[in-house]
N, C-alpha and C positions, 0 to 999 in steps of 0.2 A: 504494500500500500504506500502511496505517496504521502509524505508528511511535510507540512509547511509550518515552520516554527518562527517565533519572534526573532528579530535581529540579535545576534550574539556578539558583543564587543570583543570576544576572544578570537573571532574569525580572522581578522587581519594578522594577528600574532601567529596563528596556526599556519597561515599562508607564508609568512616571512620565514618561519622555521623550515617549512618544506622547500621553499625556493632556494635556500642555501644548499640543501641536500641535492636538489636537482642540478644546480650549477656545478657542484662538485662532481656529480656522477657523469655529466656530459662534457665537462672540461671546456676547452677553447672553442668547441663547436657551438656552444650555447651563447647567444648574443644577449638575450633578455628573458626575464620570466615575469609574467603579468598575472595579477589577481583579477578575475573576470566574474561575470554572473552576479546573481543577487547577493551573494555573501560578500561581494566587494563594494556594496552600496550601503553606507551607514543608514540605519533606521529601517531598512527594507526587510520584510519577512522573507524566508527562503527555505528551500529544502536544506537540511543540515549537511550539505556536501560542498566542499571547497572546489571551485572550478579554477583551473590554472591553464595558462598558455605558456609554453616554452618556445621561443623563437631560435631556430638553429641555422647554421650556415650550410649544413648538409645532413642528410638523413642516415648516412652510414654509421653503424654501431649505436644508433639511438636506442633501438629496442633492447639490445644487450645491456647497455648502460643503465637503463631504467629498470630492467628486470632485477638488477642487483639491489635496487631499492624496494623490491617486492611489488613493483607495479605489474599489473596484468595487461598485456597488449590485447586490444579489442578490435582492431581493424580500422578501416577508413570511415565506416558508417556511410553517411550520405555526402561526404565531402572528399573529392580527390585530393591527393597530396597532403593528406591528413593522417597522422598517427594518433589513435585514441587509446588511452590507458585508464585504468582505475586502480584504486587501492581502497579496500573496504575494512570495516571493523573486524577484529579488535585493533588492527594497526592504526587506522585513521579512516576518514571518509573523503576521498578525493577523486575528482575527474580531471585528468591531465590531457591536454591537447597540444600536439607538437606540429608546428608549421615551419617551413623554411622562410628566411627573410624575404620580404616583398609580397608574401601571400596576402591577398585582400581580406581574408578571413580575420587576420589579426586586427586590421584597421576597423572592420565591422564591429568586432566585440568590444574594442576599446571605446569607440564612439558611443555604442549603446550604454556601456557602463558609465561613461562620463556624462552623458545626457541625463541619466537618472540621478546621478549625484548632484547635478546642477539645477534640476527642475523638480521641486517638491510635489507639484500637482501630478506630474507624470508618474512619479514614484508612488504616490498614494493611489492613483488609478491602477497601477500594476499590482500593488499589494491587494487591493480589493478584488481584482480579477482572479488572482491566484487563490485567495481564500474562498471565493465562490466556486472555482473549478474543483477544489479538493472535496467539496460536498457532493459532487456529481459522480455517480457510479461509473459512467463511461470514462472519466478521467483516469481511472486506475486500470484500464484495459488497453491492450494493444489494438489500435484502431486501423492503422495503416503503416505498412513497412515496419520500421523499427520504432514507430512513434506511438506513445500512449495518448489517450484523449486529452490529458493534461497539457502535453506539449503542443498538440494541434490547436487547443483552445487559446493558447497564448500567441499564436502566429500572427493574427491581424494586428494586435497591439505592438508586437515586436517590429513588424514591417513599418507601421506608422511611425514609431519612435525612431527607427533608423533613417527614414525619410527626413524627419524633422532634424535629425543630427547632421544631415548633409552628406550621407554616404552615397557616392556616385561611382565607385570603382567597379571593375569587371571581375568576374569569377565564374568558374564552372562547377556544377554540382551534378551528382547522379539524380535521375528522376526517382523520387521516392514519395514526395508529398503530393496530395490530391491536385493542387494547383499546377504542379510541374507536369503531372501526367496529362492534365487537360491542355496545357500548353503544347506538349508533345503531339497530342492528337490534332490540335489546331494547325500546327506547323505542317504536319504530314498531309493533312487534307487540303489546306490552302495552297501549298506550293507544289503538291504532287498529285494526289489522287482525285481531287475535285476537277483537275484539268483534263483527266482522261475521258470522261468521268467514270469513277468506279468506287465502290466501298474499299477502304483500306484492308487488304487481305493479310496483313502482317502484324496485326495487333497481338497475336499470340507470342510475338517476340518480347512483349513487355514482361513476361514471366519466365523467360528462358535464360538459363545460366550463361549461354554462349553469346548473348546479345546484350550490349551495354547502351543505355540511353542517357545522354547528357543534355542538360539545359545550360544556357549561357546567360548570365545576369549582367545587367548594367544597373548598379544600385540594387533596388528590390524588384526591378522590372526584368522579366524574361524576354530577351531579344534574339535568342538563337537556340537551335536544337541540333543534335547530332545522334546518329544511330550507327554503332559499330558492331560488326560481327567478329567474334574471336574464332579463328581457325586453328587447326593443328600446325605443328612445326614452326611456330614463331610468326605465323602470318595473321593479319587481320584485314577486314574489309570495311571500308568506309561506305556504308549504304546510303546515308543521307547526312549532309551538313548544310544548314541554311541559316541566314541572318534575316530578321524581319526587314521588309522593304524600307521602312522608315529609318532604319539604323545602318543602312549600307553606305559604302564609299567612305568609310572612316577607318578602315584597317581592321575591323572587328572580325571579319571572316578569317583573315590571316592569323590573327591572334588566337581565335577559337581553335583553328586547325592545329596550331603549334601546341596548344594545351593538350589536345587529343593525342598528338604524336608523343609528347613528353610523358603522358600517363602510360601509354602503351609501352614505350621504351623502358619505363620503370618497372613494368610487369614482365619484362623479358621478351617482348615482341620485337622482331627485327625488320619486318616489312609491313607497310600499310598500303593496301591496294584499293582502287576505286574504278568505277565505270563512269567516266566524265561525259556530260552532255557536250555538244560542240560549243555551246555558249560559255561553259566553265573551263574549257581546255586551257586558255591563256592563264587563268587564275592558278590552276594546278602547276602549270609549267613554271610560273614565277615562284612557286613554293618548293621547287626542286623535284617535282614528279616528272617521270618519263614514261613513254609508252612501254607497257609490260603486259604479257599475257595474264589474264585474270585467273584462269584455272580454278573456278569455283568448285570446291570439293562436294558441294550439294547439287551441282548440275544446274544451278539457277541460270536462266537465260535473260539477259537484260535487253534494253532497247537496241535494235540493230544500228541506230545512229551513234550510240555511246562509244566512247574510245577507252579501251583498257589502259589503265595507268597504274603506276606504283612508285614507292619511294623506299629506299633503304634507310631505316631509322638509326 
């Protein structure tokens, strides 16, 4: 069950003690350690778990270093390039998030924290929302993906607050939240299947382990979507990548593609292939793609006008 308790003035001290240990464990790779979340906001009620971000120069040896502090590695969750850890009672109660320098998730969390610290009315509104949510049965159940109803119930407030705080940076996330899946469907239909026209025959990939669906954010607004299929032998196929019409010609497509490539390379994939429309051919060439046989292991047949391309990652 989710528990929300009054603010504990010991929380900052608990953070400081743990931050010292994290810096020592990670050594020179650790650039900064930040106290985030509700326990970092004086006067705000919270779940009695300290949320921490560690900012590092590189991810190598991070897991091994933190496991020596009894942290349990939990994976990326819904955020690429994210290492999630936890430490639970009787040791302590901490959620630790590790990001590389420059990741926009660090800025997002710090802006949210600082806005609540500086705006008492927003802090009071957030407290009232949390106390209301914990009285609802659905808040204590997994509703969608990894999220409990409690987390989903806070989403609208968090996005509103981040907007007020001025967050405008770009970032990529896995499709996990209801709004993200709705955006995925909208992008797929608007830019592909409505033009044929036909119903999207590939929504089954939303629940398939070999298919990855990303959304691309500008601030809290979803402006892009990508669908990648993971193949054997270190190959992957870029099935769809698209930026909303209103956000094009700003270099966002290039940046989104670079993030996809970087994520795949980090997972051990060595080749990313695609079937480019004639209109997109120049875009892929500028990003280092060359003509390359597609060799789809599933025997999928694309549009005869498409051009088989690929890139060594």
